[in-house]
LOGUZA-935196 format. One record per residue (C-alpha): residue number from 1; z, x, y. Coordinates in steps of 0.001 Angstrom, whole numbers, plus 524288, in hexadecimal, padded with zeros to 5 digits. Layout:
[kolse NUM,[Z,X,Y]] ...
***
This chain:
[kolse 1,[0962A,DD8DB,DA627]] [kolse 2,[09E93,DDF07,DAEB5]] [kolse 3,[09910,DE766,DBBF2]] [kolse 4,[08AE8,DE76E,DB84A]] [kolse 5,[07E95,DEA97,DC0E5]] [kolse 6,[06FD4,DE73D,DBBF1]] [kolse 7,[0687E,DF1AD,DB599]] [kolse 8,[05C42,DF540,DBAAF]] [kolse 9,[05154,DFC5F,DB3A5]] [kolse 10,[04AB8,E054C,DB7FC]] [kolse 11,[03D8C,E05C0,DBE09]] [kolse 12,[035F6,E129E,DC142]] [kolse 13,[040E2,E1B47,DB98E]] [kolse 14,[0432B,E21D6,DAE6A]] [kolse 15,[04F68,E1F29,DAA70]] [kolse 16,[05166,E1436,DA019]] [kolse 17,[05A0E,E070B,D9FDA]] [kolse 18,[06400,E05F2,D9581]] [kolse 19,[06BF4,DFB5C,D8F9A]] [kolse 20,[07642,E0570,D8883]] [kolse 21,[083BF,E08B1,D88EE]] [kolse 22,[0806D,E1178,D92F2]] [kolse 23,[07FAD,E09A5,D9C4F]] [kolse 24,[09015,E01C3,D9B9B]] [kolse 25,[08C29,DFCC1,DA4EE]] [kolse 26,[07FB8,DFCEE,DA8D2]] [kolse 27,[07E58,E0360,DB640]] [kolse 28,[07A8E,DFC60,DC0E1]] [kolse 29,[06C2B,E0107,DC5F0]] [kolse 30,[068E1,DFCD5,DD39F]] [kolse 31,[05A16,DF99F,DD75B]] [kolse 32,[05285,DFDC0,DE48F]] [kolse 33,[04BA3,DF058,DE773]] [kolse 34,[03DEB,DF2AE,DE94D]] [kolse 35,[0375E,DEC8F,DF7ED]] [kolse 36,[034F1,DDDCB,DF74E]] [kolse 37,[024FD,DDD50,DF610]] [kolse 38,[0287D,DE913,DE9B4]] [kolse 39,[0224C,DE2B2,DDCE7]] [kolse 40,[022EE,DEE18,DD218]] [kolse 41,[02EF8,DF835,DCD9C]] [kolse 42,[036FA,DFAA6,DD87E]] [kolse 43,[03546,E0A15,DDD0A]] [kolse 44,[04239,E0E22,DD63B]] [kolse 45,[04D5E,E0944,DD050]] [kolse 46,[05B4F,E0FC1,DD6AA]] [kolse 47,[06562,E10BA,DCC3C]] [kolse 48,[071A6,E14E8,DD1DC]] [kolse 49,[07B7A,E1155,DC47D]] [kolse 50,[08547,E0884,DCCE2]] [kolse 51,[080E6,E010D,DD807]] [kolse 52,[07A66,DF3D7,DD9C6]] [kolse 53,[06C8E,DF1C6,DDE9E]] [kolse 54,[0700B,DF586,DEDF2]] [kolse 55,[06555,DE8F8,DF28B]] [kolse 56,[0686E,DDDA2,DEB7E]] [kolse 57,[05D5D,DD4F0,DF2E2]] [kolse 58,[051B0,DCFC7,DEDA6]] [kolse 59,[046C1,DCBF3,DF1D6]] [kolse 60,[0451A,DBE80,DF9B5]] [kolse 61,[0407C,DB784,DED7A]] [kolse 62,[049AA,DBB71,DE3F2]] [kolse 63,[054D8,DBC09,DEC24]] [kolse 64,[05102,DADA2,DEEC2]] [kolse 65,[04DE2,DA960,DDF32]] [kolse 66,[05B0A,DB090,DDE05]] [kolse 67,[0610A,DA72E,DE6CF]] [kolse 68,[05C41,D9D5D,DE3E3]] [kolse 69,[06071,D9D80,DD559]] [kolse 70,[06E09,D9FAB,DD999]] [kolse 71,[07247,DABA6,DDAE7]] [kolse 72,[0700F,DB621,DE833]] [kolse 73,[06C04,DC100,DEAAE]] [kolse 74,[077E2,DC663,DEEDF]] [kolse 75,[07D39,DC61C,DE175]] [kolse 76,[072B2,DCED7,DDD69]] [kolse 77,[07A3D,DDAE6,DD666]] [kolse 78,[06AE3,DE1C4,DD379]] [kolse 79,[05FFF,DDFCC,DD0E2]] [kolse 80,[05115,DE40C,DCC50]] [kolse 81,[0448D,DDE66,DD5BC]] [kolse 82,[03800,DE0B1,DCF7C]] [kolse 83,[02B1F,DD954,DCB57]] [kolse 84,[02DFC,DD3D6,DBD86]] [kolse 85,[025FC,DCA44,DBB31]] [kolse 86,[01A7B,DD190,DBFDB]] [kolse 87,[01497,DC7F1,DCBEA]] [kolse 88,[015DC,DD050,DD65D]] [kolse 89,[022BB,DCB0E,DDA98]] [kolse 90,[03084,DD278,DDAC7]] [kolse 91,[039AD,DCC46,DCEB8]] [kolse 92,[0498C,DD031,DCF13]] [kolse 93,[05371,DD242,DC430]] [kolse 94,[06111,DD280,DCA4C]] [kolse 95,[06E32,DD1B6,DC539]] [kolse 96,[079D7,DC8D6,DCADE]] [kolse 97,[08886,DC4C8,DC589]] [kolse 98,[087E4,DB9E1,DBF96]] [kolse 99,[08E9B,DAF10,DC61F]] [kolse 100,[0973E,DA8E4,DBAB8]] [kolse 101,[09B38,DB527,DB565]] [kolse 102,[0A33B,DBFC0,DBD65]] [kolse 103,[09E55,DCC72,DB8E5]] [kolse 104,[09106,DC8E1,DB423]] [kolse 105,[0833A,DC84C,DB875]] [kolse 106,[0784E,DC07A,DB813]] [kolse 107,[06B1E,DC8CC,DB7EA]] [kolse 108,[05F71,DC0C4,DBE30]] [kolse 109,[05076,DBFEB,DBEBE]] [kolse 110,[04939,DBBA3,DCA4C]] [kolse 111,[03922,DBB97,DC646]] [kolse 112,[03019,DB803,DD17E]] [kolse 113,[0236E,DAE7E,DCE08]] [kolse 114,[01B11,DAA00,DD764]] [kolse 115,[0237D,DA4C9,DE20A]] [kolse 116,[02CE4,DA18B,DD90C]] [kolse 117,[03BC9,DAB78,DD17F]] [kolse 118,[04271,DA7CB,DC770]] [kolse 119,[04F31,DACE2,DC4B3]] [kolse 120,[052CC,DAF18,DB66B]] [kolse 121,[0601E,DB3F6,DB240]] [kolse 122,[05EF8,DBE42,DA633]] [kolse 123,[068DC,DB657,D9EB4]] [kolse 124,[05E15,DAD19,D9D3C]] [kolse 125,[057D3,DB308,D941B]] [kolse 126,[06133,DBD3A,D908B]] [kolse 127,[06E26,DB83D,D88B3]] [kolse 128,[07B5C,DC0B9,D8EA8]] [kolse 129,[07EB2,DC7A5,D9AB3]] [kolse 130,[0741E,DD2E3,D9FCF]] [kolse 131,[07745,DDEC6,DA675]] [kolse 132,[06BF2,DE618,DA8E9]] [kolse 133,[05E27,DE419,DAB72]] [kolse 134,[05228,DEC9F,DAC0C]] [kolse 135,[04450,DE963,DB1A6]] [kolse 136,[03AB7,DEDB4,DA67C]] [kolse 137,[02CB9,DEFB6,DAB05]] [kolse 138,[0268D,DF295,DA007]] [kolse 139,[019D9,DFCAF,D9C65]] [kolse 140,[00DDA,DF498,D999F]] [kolse 141,[016C3,DE717,D982D]] [kolse 142,[01F08,DDCC7,DA0F8]] [kolse 143,[02A73,DE072,DAA01]] [kolse 144,[03758,DDE09,DA393]] [kolse 145,[04439,DDAC9,DA7E8]] [kolse 146,[04E97,DDF56,D9CBB]] [kolse 147,[05C76,DDD23,D9BB3]] [kolse 148,[067C6,DE172,D943E]] [kolse 149,[07526,DDD73,D9163]] [kolse 150,[0811A,DE5D4,D92F6]] [kolse 151,[085EF,DEA59,D889E]] [kolse 152,[09287,DE7A5,D82E0]] [kolse 153,[0999B,DEBFB,D769A]] [kolse 154,[095AA,DF595,D6FA5]] [kolse 155,[08D8C,DECBE,D657B]] [kolse 156,[08372,DE8E1,D6F78]] [kolse 157,[07A10,DF29D,D7113]] [kolse 158,[06E9A,DF294,D7D1D]] [kolse 159,[06549,DE912,D8031]] [kolse 160,[059C4,DE824,D8C0E]] [kolse 161,[054E3,DD85F,D8ABA]] [kolse 162,[045DB,DD6CA,D901A]] [kolse 163,[0408D,DCB6D,D9ADF]] [kolse 164,[03238,DCA52,D9CD9]] [kolse 165,[03149,DC3B7,DAAA2]] [kolse 166,[023D0,DBB88,DAC4A]] [kolse 167,[021AB,DB4B7,DB8F1]] [kolse 168,[0306B,DADAC,DB9B7]] [kolse 169,[033EC,DAD9E,DAB0E]] [kolse 170,[03B32,DB75A,DA6D1]] [kolse 171,[03CF9,DB92F,D97AB]] [kolse 172,[043FF,DC087,D8AD6]] [kolse 173,[03C3F,DC9D7,D841C]] [kolse 174,[04438,DD09B,D7AFA]] [kolse 175,[04FA9,DDB28,D7ADA]] [kolse 176,[05178,DE8AC,D76F0]] [kolse 177,[05E2C,DEC3B,D71A8]] [kolse 178,[06722,DF509,D688E]] [kolse 179,[06C71,DEB55,D5C80]] [kolse 180,[0760F,DEE0C,D5484]] [kolse 181,[07B9F,DF5C2,D5BE7]] [kolse 182,[0899E,DFDDB,D5C75]] [kolse 183,[08CA3,E06B1,D6677]] [kolse 184,[09524,E0F0D,D5D95]] [kolse 185,[089F7,E1252,D5704]] [kolse 186,[07F2C,E167B,D5EFF]] [kolse 187,[07A8B,E14F9,D6D99]] [kolse 188,[06F47,E0AEB,D729D]] [kolse 189,[06674,E09EC,D7C34]] [kolse 190,[05C2E,E0179,D82C6]] [kolse 191,[05477,E078E,D8C75]] [kolse 192,[04723,E0572,D93A2]] [kolse 193,[03C72,E0FF5,D927C]] [kolse 194,[0371A,E11EF,DA000]] [kolse 195,[02B64,E1A15,DA46D]] [kolse 196,[02892,E207A,DB02D]] [kolse 197,[025A8,E14A7,DB7D3]] [kolse 198,[032C3,E0C38,DB45C]] [kolse 199,[02AC2,E02F4,DA9CA]] [kolse 200,[032EF,E00C0,D9CAC]] [kolse 201,[029B3,E05D9,D8F69]] [kolse 202,[033A3,E03F8,D869F]] [kolse 203,[041BE,DFF6F,D83C0]] [kolse 204,[048E8,E0A70,D7C9F]] [kolse 205,[053FA,E05C5,D7313]] [kolse 206,[05D93,E10EC,D6EC2]] [kolse 207,[0670E,E0EFC,D6353]] [kolse 208,[06DBA,E1A31,D5C12]] [kolse 209,[062F2,E248F,D5A70]] [kolse 210,[0565E,E1A16,D5A87]] [kolse 211,[04F75,E16B6,D655E]] [kolse 212,[044D1,E0A46,D650E]] [kolse 213,[03B26,E08EB,D70C7]] [kolse 214,[03791,DFA79,D73A1]] [kolse 215,[02988,DF6AC,D7AE4]] [kolse 216,[02346,DEAC8,D814C]] [kolse 217,[01C6A,DE38F,D7828]] [kolse 218,[014DD,DDB43,D7F69]] [kolse 219,[00F50,DD4C0,D74B5]] [kolse 220,[01DED,DCD72,D706C]] [kolse 221,[0232B,DCEC7,D7FBD]] [kolse 222,[02E77,DD6B4,D7DDA]] [kolse 223,[031C7,DE4F0,D7866]] [kolse 224,[02F09,DEA0F,D6A22]] [kolse 225,[032D6,DF747,D6208]] [kolse 226,[027F3,E0108,D6403]] [kolse 227,[030B1,E0D65,D5FBB]] [kolse 228,[03C88,E1368,D57C4]] [kolse 229,[0426E,E1E61,D5907]] [kolse 230,[04C99,E22D8,D4F08]] 
***
């Protein structure tokens, strides 16, 4: 994967996150960690485009769970702290160097449930290497974790895959991606459409002159097409 960093979602900011050709390589986005007793969205995310999180330390419980998983907080390259499962306790999405592949990285999701914390590796549910991760608090829906692969050749279009934290479990709930892609013919992007408070109201897929909007459908527990504009 080369040198990379965790691409963090913007919370409380109008700029959407995009998984497209325009972010090759993905910028390093650094978060400002909330205080230890914080259970809602961080006050802001800081984008500097080049550096990693200034303070990689995790709250003690998350740090201990990471060490019991066999990794150390000193290895953390970047992270998001957020109450992902709505239990009032901080969870985390972290980026660490892969232990067996030079230049590759692992994304881990640490979920609290009562007194315990369970560590999930993204590759448990998503095939292939993930290059970017985002926290997606949905309007009138759950908070999801989104991951995207690094764009390879011109034939593979952008994609976000969504995972739903529930208690200490993490389940795959679908993806939004560009199929039949040829970058020499048309540009493409997949972006999270955010409200002023940072909640995500839709996922916008652009491919050439077509725009397709997806919204969370609670009846099926995934995203569904709500509008196509040509």
